[in-house]
C-alpha positions as CSV (number, residue, x, y, z in Angstrom):
1,T,13.8,-8.8,3.7
2,E,14.3,-5.1,3.0
3,Q,17.9,-5.7,2.0
4,W,16.8,-8.5,-0.3
5,A,14.1,-6.2,-1.9
6,I,16.6,-3.3,-2.4
7,E,19.0,-5.6,-4.3
8,Q,16.1,-7.1,-6.4
9,V,14.8,-3.7,-7.6
10,R,18.3,-2.3,-8.1
11,S,18.9,-5.1,-10.6
12,V,16.0,-3.9,-12.8
13,G,17.1,-0.2,-12.7
14,V,15.2,1.3,-9.7
15,P,17.2,4.1,-8.1
16,V,17.8,2.9,-4.5
17,S,20.4,3.6,-1.8
18,R,23.6,1.7,-1.6
19,I,23.6,-0.5,1.5
20,C,26.6,0.4,3.6
21,N,26.2,-2.0,6.5
22,V,23.7,-4.5,8.0
23,D,24.1,-5.7,11.6
24,K,22.2,-6.6,14.7
25,F,22.0,-5.3,18.2
26,N,20.3,-6.3,21.4
27,Y,17.5,-4.1,22.8
28,K,15.7,-5.0,26.0
29,G,16.5,-8.7,25.4
30,K,15.5,-8.7,21.8
31,S,17.8,-9.0,18.8
32,L,17.1,-6.2,16.3
33,E,18.6,-5.6,12.9
34,Y,19.6,-2.3,11.5
35,M,20.8,-1.1,8.1
36,V,22.9,1.9,7.2
37,L,22.1,3.3,3.7
38,E,23.7,5.9,1.6
39,M,21.9,9.2,1.4
40,L,20.0,9.7,-1.8
41,P,20.0,12.9,-4.0
42,G,16.9,15.0,-4.4
43,K,14.0,15.7,-2.1
44,S,10.9,13.7,-1.2
45,I,7.7,14.6,-3.1
46,A,6.0,15.1,0.2
47,D,8.5,17.9,1.1
48,V,8.3,19.8,-2.2
49,K,4.8,19.0,-3.5
50,E,3.3,22.4,-2.4
51,T,6.0,24.2,-4.4
52,L,5.4,22.4,-7.7
53,S,3.2,23.6,-10.6
54,E,0.5,21.3,-11.9
55,E,2.6,20.5,-14.9
56,Q,5.6,19.6,-12.8
57,L,3.5,17.4,-10.5
58,S,2.0,15.6,-13.5
59,T,5.4,14.9,-14.9
60,A,6.7,13.7,-11.5
61,Y,3.7,11.3,-11.2
62,R,4.2,9.9,-14.7
63,N,7.8,9.2,-13.7
64,I,6.5,7.5,-10.5
65,G,4.4,5.2,-12.6
66,K,7.5,4.2,-14.7
67,I,9.4,3.4,-11.5
68,L,6.5,1.4,-10.1
69,R,6.4,-0.6,-13.3
70,L,10.1,-1.5,-12.8
71,I,9.5,-2.6,-9.3
72,H,6.7,-4.8,-10.4
73,S,8.9,-6.4,-13.1
74,V,10.5,-8.4,-10.3
75,S,8.6,-11.8,-10.2
76,V,8.4,-13.6,-6.9
77,G,7.6,-17.1,-5.7
78,G,4.8,-16.4,-3.2
79,F,2.5,-14.0,-1.4
80,S,2.7,-11.7,1.6
81,M,6.0,-11.6,3.5
82,H,9.3,-12.8,2.2
83,H,11.4,-15.0,4.6
84,D,15.2,-15.1,5.0
85,D,15.2,-18.7,3.7
86,G,13.7,-17.6,0.4
87,G,10.1,-18.8,1.2
88,W,6.9,-16.8,1.5
89,D,4.0,-16.7,3.9
90,Y,1.6,-18.2,1.3
91,D,2.0,-20.2,-1.8
92,S,-1.2,-19.1,-3.5
93,Y,-3.4,-16.1,-3.8
94,D,-6.4,-18.0,-2.3
95,Q,-4.4,-18.9,0.8
96,S,-3.4,-15.3,1.3
97,I,-6.9,-13.9,1.0
98,N,-8.4,-16.7,3.1
99,S,-6.0,-15.8,5.9
100,V,-7.0,-12.1,5.7
101,I,-10.7,-13.0,5.8
102,T,-10.1,-15.3,8.9
103,Q,-8.1,-12.6,10.7
104,I,-10.5,-9.8,10.0
105,S,-13.6,-11.9,10.7
106,S,-12.3,-12.8,14.2
107,N,-12.0,-9.1,15.1
108,K,-15.6,-7.9,14.5
109,N,-15.8,-6.2,17.9
110,L,-12.8,-4.1,17.2
111,F,-14.4,-2.6,14.1
112,Q,-17.7,-2.0,15.9
113,K,-15.7,-0.3,18.6
114,N,-14.3,2.0,15.9
115,G,-17.7,3.1,14.6
116,F,-18.8,0.5,12.1
117,T,-22.2,-1.3,12.5
118,S,-22.5,-5.1,12.4
119,E,-24.1,-4.8,8.9
120,E,-21.3,-2.6,7.6
121,F,-18.7,-4.9,8.9
122,E,-20.3,-7.9,7.2
123,E,-20.6,-6.0,4.0
124,M,-16.9,-5.1,4.1
125,V,-16.0,-8.8,4.8
126,G,-18.2,-9.7,1.8
127,H,-16.3,-7.3,-0.4
128,I,-13.0,-9.0,0.6
129,E,-14.4,-12.4,-0.2
130,Q,-14.8,-11.2,-3.7
131,L,-11.0,-10.9,-4.0
132,R,-11.0,-14.7,-3.6
133,D,-14.1,-15.6,-5.5
134,R,-13.9,-13.2,-8.5
135,F,-10.2,-12.4,-8.9
136,D,-6.9,-14.3,-9.0
137,C,-3.2,-13.8,-9.2
138,K,-1.1,-16.6,-10.8
139,L,2.1,-14.5,-11.1
140,P,2.8,-12.5,-8.0
141,V,5.3,-9.6,-8.2
142,L,7.4,-7.7,-5.7
143,C,5.3,-4.8,-4.3
144,H,6.9,-1.9,-2.4
145,G,4.1,-2.1,0.2
146,D,4.3,1.6,1.2
147,F,4.6,3.5,-2.0
148,L,3.9,6.9,-0.7
149,E,5.1,10.4,-1.4
150,E,7.5,10.6,1.5
151,H,9.4,7.6,0.1
152,L,9.8,8.9,-3.4
153,F,12.6,11.4,-4.2
154,I,12.8,13.8,-7.2
155,D,15.2,16.3,-8.6
156,E,14.5,19.7,-10.2
157,E,13.7,18.0,-13.5
158,M,11.0,15.8,-11.9
159,S,13.1,12.7,-12.4
160,I,12.9,10.0,-9.7
161,T,16.2,10.0,-7.9
162,G,15.4,7.4,-5.3
163,V,12.9,5.1,-3.7
164,I,13.3,4.3,0.0
165,D,11.7,2.2,2.8
166,F,11.1,-1.3,1.4
167,G,10.4,-2.6,4.9
168,M,6.8,-3.4,4.1
169,C,7.6,-5.1,0.7
170,R,5.5,-8.1,-0.1
171,G,4.6,-10.6,-2.9
172,D,1.2,-9.8,-4.3
173,H,-0.8,-8.7,-7.3
174,P,0.6,-5.4,-8.7
175,I,-2.7,-3.7,-7.8
176,F,-1.7,-3.8,-4.1
177,D,0.6,-0.7,-4.5
178,F,-2.1,1.2,-6.4
179,A,-4.5,0.3,-3.6
180,R,-2.2,1.7,-0.9
181,M,-2.0,5.0,-2.9
182,H,-5.8,5.0,-3.5
183,A,-6.4,5.0,0.2
184,D,-4.0,7.9,0.8
185,S,-6.0,11.1,0.1
186,R,-2.7,12.9,-0.8
187,F,-2.6,11.1,-4.1
188,N,-4.7,13.0,-6.5
189,N,-2.7,12.2,-9.7
190,M,-3.5,8.5,-10.1
191,E,-4.3,9.0,-13.8
192,D,-0.8,10.3,-14.4
193,I,0.7,7.3,-12.5
194,I,-1.3,4.9,-14.6
195,E,-0.2,6.6,-17.7
196,G,3.5,6.4,-16.7
197,Y,3.0,2.7,-15.7
198,G,1.8,1.8,-19.1
199,E,-0.6,-0.8,-20.4
200,H,-1.4,-3.8,-18.2
201,D,-4.2,-6.4,-18.0
202,M,-5.2,-5.2,-14.5
203,F,-6.5,-1.9,-15.9
204,Q,-9.0,-3.8,-18.1
205,D,-10.0,-6.4,-15.4
206,D,-12.7,-4.6,-13.4
207,F,-9.9,-2.4,-12.1
208,N,-11.9,0.1,-10.1
209,N,-13.8,-2.5,-8.1
210,R,-10.6,-4.6,-7.4
211,L,-8.8,-1.4,-6.5
212,F,-11.5,-0.5,-3.9
213,I,-11.7,-4.0,-2.4
214,T,-7.9,-4.3,-2.2
215,S,-7.7,-0.9,-0.5
216,L,-10.5,-1.9,1.9
217,S,-8.7,-5.1,2.8
218,D,-5.4,-3.4,3.3
219,Q,-6.8,-0.7,5.6
220,M,-8.7,-3.2,7.7
221,Q,-5.4,-5.2,8.1
222,T,-3.6,-2.0,9.0
223,L,-6.1,-1.1,11.6
224,L,-5.6,-4.6,13.2
225,M,-1.8,-4.1,13.1
226,Y,-1.9,-0.8,14.9
227,E,-4.4,-2.1,17.5
228,S,-2.0,-5.0,18.2
229,L,0.8,-2.5,18.8
230,G,-1.4,-0.4,21.1
231,L,-1.1,2.7,18.9
232,K,-4.5,4.3,19.6
233,N,-4.0,7.5,17.6
234,E,-3.0,5.5,14.5
235,V,-6.0,3.2,15.0
236,K,-8.3,6.2,15.0
237,R,-6.6,7.7,11.9
238,V,-6.9,4.5,9.9
239,A,-10.5,4.0,11.1
240,D,-11.4,7.4,9.8
241,R,-9.7,6.7,6.5
242,L,-11.5,3.3,6.3
243,C,-14.8,5.1,6.9
244,K,-14.2,7.5,4.1
245,L,-13.1,4.8,1.7
246,F,-16.0,2.5,2.5
247,R,-18.7,5.2,2.5
248,S,-17.5,6.9,-0.7
249,N,-17.9,3.5,-2.5
250,Q,-21.4,3.0,-1.0
251,S,-23.1,6.0,-2.6
252,E,-22.0,8.4,-5.4
253,D,-24.9,10.7,-4.4
254,V,-23.2,11.7,-1.1
255,L,-20.6,14.4,-1.6
256,L,-17.9,13.5,0.9
257,G,-15.7,16.2,2.6
258,E,-12.4,15.7,4.2
259,N,-13.8,15.7,7.7
260,P,-14.3,12.1,8.9
261,D,-17.1,13.3,11.3
262,E,-19.0,14.7,8.4
263,I,-18.6,11.4,6.6
264,R,-19.8,9.4,9.6
265,S,-22.9,11.6,9.8
266,H,-24.1,10.2,6.5
267,R,-23.9,6.6,7.7
268,G,-27.4,6.4,9.0
């Protein structure tokens, strides 16, 4: 899937690594695939962000928006994960959202174990149901799936020299990549990214509400994924992020700090 995604975005002008080799090897009885990629020029934004001026960072983020628009120019034939045979997990947006609702609803105890009350859990599920009942997506696009600072490389002119790690790519509404950024507190230049991205219907279609709900859904699924892998520290990290995301949407009167414990103290 990652190899396929890299070739797709390369064809529309996204700077990505040249694929040197793809092969498989056996590890503890499992067949695993590996890919050797050419090193990209530049440095990741995550590595140099603290050294950049406000103007430089603003320029870099506008350029990020332009690159994200190119990625989203790749139309796809379905939703969620791409299969080697060319198919997708789901044929329609409704199927995709219904699957998410079913998966999350069956794990209520896990969310309660991580600090959410029964009422809060039901409210979060209700928000996700709005994705199905209020919104739609007839034309899914290729989403990067993990469009974060450590995966974006820039040069001294703030031009984007490379995008890496398409391992979590998916077919979805383009707001998905914005939602992943929205949930990551390191992204504080969303306006610049949107400016670089350019005009799009999603920015007029109750954007903030859909952005919040999509972020909520994504983080709840991420928590379930880490739980299934037994990664307790990651589960806690995502639970804290989910708490901050959910609580900040509940009340604009509460000034939220960066400390998740402080946020939890406001939850009644």
